[in-house]
N, C-alpha and C positions, 0 to 999 in steps of 0.2 A: 315693466319688459318682461319677467318670468311669469306672470299669469296670463299674459297675453300669449306669451310663447307656448306654454302650456295648453292653453284652448286652442292653437291653432295644431300643434302635435295629436290634440285627440280626434279633433276634425279631419287631419289626414288620414289617420289610422283607422276613422271608420270608411275612409273610401280606398281602404285596402292597401295603405301606405307605410313601412317603415320608416320613420324620418327622425334624422338627430340634427343638434345645430349647436355648433361650439363658441357662437358669437361673430364668426367668419363665414363659416361655410356649412352648407346644409348638406347630408349623407343621406340620401333615398333609395331604398331599393323595394318590390312587390314583395309582399307579406306570403309566406311561404316558398320562397324562391333566393332561399340560403345561398345558391350555387352562383346565381349572378353575381358580376361585381356590382358594387355600389355606384349609383351616379353620384356626382358631386355637384353641387351649385354654390359659387362665390356670390355672395350677397350680402348687403351691408343689412343690420337690423332695422331700418328705416325706410327700406323699400319694401312693396306689398310681394306677398308670396301667392301665386296662382295654382290652385290645386291640379287643374288642368294642364299646367305646364310640366309640374313633377310627374303627374301619371303618363305624359309621353316620354318624358325623361329617363323613368323606370324602367317602362316597356321596351325603348331602345338598347339600358343596359342587361335585360333579359332576353334579347332579341336569340333565335337558332336556328339553323335549317338541319332536318334529317341527314343533310349530306355532310355534314362538317362544319369546320370553320367555326371563331369565337370570338366575340366583344370580350376585349382587353380591359378597357377602362372610357368611361363617359364622364365629360366634364363639361358644365354649362356657364356662360359670362354671365356677368350680372345684370344684363340687358334681356335675360332670357324671356321669353312669354309664348302662349301656347300658338304653336302652327296648324294652316288649314289641313295639310297633307297629315297627320299624325305624327310629326317630327318638331319640335319645339324650336325654334328660334333660338340662336344662340348656343345651339348643342355642337359638341366636340366628340367623336366617337374613333378609339382606336380597335381597329379587327387585326385578326390574322385570318387569311386562308378564304376570307370572304371580303366582299363588298357589298352596301348597300345604298344604292339609286337613291331611297327616299330620303337618306341621310343627307342629299343634296337637293335633292326636289328639282323643280324645272327650270329655276330662273338661275341656269348653271353660270359661274362666275360673276353672278353680280357681283361691284366692288366699287371702290372709290378711287377717284384721280384728283389731284390737287397740283396747280399752280400758282405761282406768283406774278405781279407783274407791277413793275416802278410806275406807278401812276398815282399821283397825289388823289385821294379817296374824293376832295371837294371839287377836283378837275373832272373827275368821274360820273359824280352826282349831277354836276353840271349841264353833261350830256345824257342824263339818263334817258330822257324820254327817246331821242334820237336808238341810243343803245336798244332800249326794250322794242322800239318798233322792228328793227332789224331782226333781233332775235327769235320774237314772236314768228315773223316768216319762216326764219329757219327751223325752230321746233315745232311750230303748231300749225302752219299754211304751206309747208312743204318747199319752201324757197330753197331749199339746201343745194339743190345740183350734187348730189352724191352718187358717181358713177363708177364701176370698177370693170374692168375689161375680166373676160372671162378665164383667163390666165392667171391675174392676179387674184379673183376670187378662189380658185382652186390653190393657190399657192396658201393665202391666208388660213385655208380650211385645214392646210396638211401642215404648214410650218408656221402660222402664227404671225406677228407683224413683221418679222424679219423675211418671210417669205413674200408677204403681200407689199412691203417696200423694194425689194430687189426687183419684181416685177414692175411697178408703179414707176421708180424711176425712169424705167424705158419710155413709159406712155402714160403719162399723169393725164386722168380724164377730170372733168367736172371741177367742184370745189378743190380738190386735191392739186390741180393745177396751179392754184395760186399759194398753197403751201411753201414752205421753207423744207422740203424734202429733208435735204442733210441735217436739220435742225431736228427733224423727228427720229431718223437714224441713230443718233448721237442720244435721244431721249430714249432711246429703247433700253439703255442700263439701267435705267431708273424705274423699269416696269418690271414687278414681279417675276421670275423665272425669265427673264428676258422678253416676255410678252408672248413664249412659245411654248406650245405642248404639241406633242407629235399628234396630229388627229387623221381623218381618213375623210375627204370631200363625199365619198358615198353616201355619208351618214346625214349629210344636208338635206333639205327639202327641196324639190326638183326645182324649183323656180330661183335656186341659187347655183343648178348647174348646169344651165341653159348657155348655147353660145355667146358669141357677141358680147355687145356692151350690155351690163346687169345694174338695173337700178332697184337694189333691193329696198321695198317699204320700211323694212324696220331699221335699217343701219342708220345711224345719227338721229336716234329717237331716244327719248328719256322713259318712257313706260309708265304705269302707273305705281299703284301700293306706295310705298317711302322712297320710289327715285325721285331722282331732284338734279337741278343744276343752280347752284349757288354762288353769286359772288358777296365777298366778303371783306372785311378789312383784319390785317394782321394787327390785332390790339394789344396783345403781350408778348414777348419773348422771354423764355425762363432760362433755357440750355444755350447761352448767345454762340458757344463754340461751336456746337452742333449744328444752330440753326445757320451760322454763316457757314459751314462746311455745305449745306442744304441750300443755301440761294434764299434763306428767308430772314425777312427785316421787318422790325415792328414798324408800323405804320403802311406797310404795302397793301396793293388790293391783292385779292387771293380770289380764286373760282375754282370751285368742288366739282365733279361730277359722282353721281349715285347711278348706275345703270348697269344693266346686264346683257345676256343674250338675246333677250327678247322672243322672239316666235320660233329662234332657232333652237332656244333653249328648251321651249315646250314641246317642240317637235322630238327632241332625244329624250327629255324626261317622259312624256307619255308613250313614245314607243317602248322603252326600257321599263315602264311599268305594266306594259302588256307582256312585253318577253319575260319577265321575272316572274309574272303569274302562270304562264305557259310552260314555264319550268320547272316550277314547282312540282315536286315527285308527286304519282298520283298515289290517290287512297291516303297523303297525309294532311293532316287537319292543318290549315291556315292559320297565320299569326293573329291572335285577335286585334291586335294595333292596327293590323294590313300593312306592317312594314315589310315587304319580302326582300331578304339578302339573295346575293347570288356566290355560287361557291364552285362550280364548274369550271376549270380554269380556260377554256375558248369561250366562255360566257362573259367572265370577268375581262379577259383582255380587249374583247369586241364593246364592253361596256364602256371600259375607261377610254379606248379611243374615241368611241363616240362622243362621251363628254368631252375631253379634248379639244374636239373638231369644234363643240358649242362655246368651250372656253376659248377659243383663238377667234371665234367671231366678237365675243363680249369684248375682249380688248381693243379692238378696232373700232365698236360702237364708242366705248369709252372716248378713244383718240379722236375720232371724228367728231362728237358731241362738243370735245374742248377745244377743236381746232376750228370750229366754226366761229367759235367765242373769241379765240385769240385773233381769227383774221378779221373778225368785226371790231376787237380792240385797236388793231392796226388802220382800219379804215377811221376811224374815228381821232387817234391821236399819232399817228405816225408809225416810226419803226419800233414796235415794243416787242420786246424778246419774250415775255411770258413763260419762264420756262417752267418744266415739270419739275416737281417735287416726286412726287411717287405717285404709281397706280400699284394698287394692291387687291386681289380678289377676296370675296368672304365665300361662297358656295361652291366647293371644289373638292375633292378626292386626290391625294397626294402620297406618295409613299412616305411609309413610318416605320420604323424600328424593327424591320423585316415584314409589316403588313402594312397596313394603309390607315389615313387620318382623314377622315370626312369632317368638312365645316359647312355647317348651314347656320347662317347670319352671324357668323363669328372672322374674325381677323387676324391672318398668320402675324404672331409676334415674336419671331426668331431674335437672335442676339445681334443687336445695331441695325435692325430693319427697322424703316421709317413706319409707322402705325398710324393711321387715320381714322378719329372718331368723333361722327359729327353728332352736333347736336338736334335740336328741333328747329326749324325756322324761325324759332324766337330766342335761342339760346346758342351758345358759345359752341364751336366746334374744335377739337384738338389736335394738335399733331404730336404723336409721341414717338419713341424710341423702343422697340421691343427689347427684351430681357434673356429671350428663350427659356422661359421657366419651363421647367418638364412639368412640373405639378399640374399646372395648367395646361399643359400640352402645347405648349410653345403659342397660345391663343388669346385673344384679347377681344372684347365686345366690337360689334359693328356700328353701333350708336347708343342711345341714350334707352331704347326699347319701350314697346307700347304701353302704355298704362290702360287705356280704353281702347276696345274696337272701333274699328269704322263704322259697325252697323250703332252702337251704342252712341256715337258723336252724331250720325246723321239722324238719329229716330226722331219723330216728331217732338217729343216732350223732351231734349235735351235743350239747355241753356244756350241759346245763340248769340247771347251780347259780347260784342269784342273783347271786353275784359275779361271775361269769363272763359272766353276760349285761349285767351292768352295772345289775342290777335292785333292787340293795340300797338300800331307803330311797324306791324309786320307788313313790308311790301313783298307780297306774292302774288308772281303774274300766271295766271293760267285762265283757259277758256270755259272752265265749269266751276262754277261758284261752290258746290258741293265738295269740292277738291279742299279749299281752305278748311272747311269743317272737319271735313276727314282726318287732314293731317295737320290741322292746328295744333300747336304746343301743348296746350291742354291735353291732348290725347298721348303723350309720352311722359316718359318718368324723368325727373331731374338727372340732367347729365354729370352736375357735380359729384353727387356720391359714388354714380356707377364707376367715373374716372379715378375717384380718389380710392376709390378700395383695391383696383387694379393696379393703382401706385404703390398703396401699402401693402399688396401682396407680392411685390418684387416682379409684377407681369411687365409693365411698361413704364418708362418714364417721360415727364410733359416735358417739351422741347418747345411748343409756341401753342397760342389760343387765336383763334379767328371768331370774330363776332359778324352776325348775318348785315347785307345790307339788301339784297333781293333774292327772293326764290322764284325759281321757274318750275313748276308742277303741270304735267300734261294733264 
């Protein structure tokens, strides 16, 4: 390990980085910038190191604004890898006096939602084809009949899930009219922050702010990238007392939703990229990284309100994706409760120790809080409990992390054999064959070392493990 490590550190030094490694955590900063806080990466020695991701992380730690504010700490989770917008996926940044829209990006409140159902797996698989055909209609062919009254839309964007529910109880429309709204109301307590941030409907695209019945094409859609809906089997329970408290038992069916704010998040994210550039002090050079923080108090407040608006939309998007699946289970198997275990965001900015904590592709892992860490569609996913580890900025990984880019997976010379891609036995439902290849298990790091490193570091503890049965990819 030592000769290989020395070669790695020398290579990173040639790229302008000062890097040390203690066998558990890499510490990295840009050369010649001793005033910047070092960025830290929890990474097992057997996982790959990507120089581009280290560059992005060090640049985030070195971020400054002529008007003040400061980066206090930067940390990355073990699944970290380069991000397309200049911020590494898996980054967590604590700032004071500034917020960094790019540290969240455009996929605002991308997150995970997990349900369990008392349906025998064998019985479910016996009706697999009927289930898949119904879900393909909902997720791919637009049969989902998602309709909201304009008052419900406004309440959602301003007051999150509770606001939407309050308006919807009076006049449910479309598929929601078949849902158990009282159950959805009870389950709000199992959503991070109750599924509500203080938003402002003025930040929504005009299509969401029209009167009458709104049929937004983005709601109840999975999205691209690594987003998915997956049906699983609870294959092992480790912490039986906590699993029982959360309603999780070995052998149950489970379903997991990974999606975010769709075009709503893109609208807010791109708008604020432009506003941050326009607000940059005249004559001051732009950061080489292209990451532009905000420090003016009015702009900070406006951005956080806009981000919250998109986050509220994302909470409902995941709820509706899950509700379509739950209603389909009830059509096929009768009165199935399929309760929510938890819903947790990844990409979001929240108050933290007198400043702000922005996560991009990282999961809150506060003390006693459920944490959901998905594997690839050929590997196990994990239900964990957070430990509130301050060293890790109370954050855990949001998955295994990509080992190969989508481009490298899809290019002509790539090995397309099922066994080479890790797709043998994988039931992936998609309308685009290239999605199976781009998101194949071979594109991802092994989930085991990623989870084990975080358990060893006291960030999370394992509660249960789920094995994939089928995965829907848009």
